[in-house]
N, C-alpha and C positions, 0 to 999 in steps of 0.2 A: 408787625402782628396783632391782629383788633383791630384794623384800621376794616370796615365792612362794608362792601360797595352795592352802589345798585343794584348789577347783575347777583354777586353773590346770593342777597336777600333775596330775588326773586325764585331764584335758584332755591334754595333751602322754601320759599315759600311752596314749590310749586312741586317740591317732594314732599311734604306737610302731605299738601291735599290731593295726590297720590296716595301716598299711606292711609289718608283716615277717610277718605271720599269724605263730601260737599256737607251729608247728615250729619258727621260724627265730632266733627271741629266743632259749632258751638257747645255739645257737651261735655268736650272738650275743653274750652274755656270756660266755660261752669263752673266745671270741679275745677277748676289753676285757679277763678278767687276766687271760691270756698272756701282752699286753702291758701291763698293768702291773707285772706280773713281772717280764717282761723288761727294761723300762722301769729299776726297784728295785735289779736285780742291777749293771747297767751304773752306776747312780747308786754304789752302794757299791765297783762296782770303781775308779770313779774317784777317790773321796777316799780307797779304800784307798791307793791310787799317789800320790797328791797328799802324805797325812801321814807313808809311805814318804821319798819325793823331801824332806818338809822335814829327816826325821830322820837322814837321811844326809846333808844338809846340813852340819845343826850337827856330825854327827856328824866331818866333810872339817873341819870352822874349828875346831874345839874339836883337832884332831892335828894339824892346821897351826899355830894361837899356842902349843902343848906344847914343838910341835919345833923355833923357832925362841928363837935366845940372846937 
């Protein structure tokens, strides 16, 4: 299940062309690209916030252990 041959891909391309038309496909791809870009930006922001939080936690735990007698 998951193996797509040339005929299946060609059939999907023809169906997409018939449904959306030649003029709508570039607009669709542009929107898809913007969506992927926004998703990657959000993913990178979450990753950066998690790393900053972990670094902040490490800095707080290091300072609390060194200041205690």
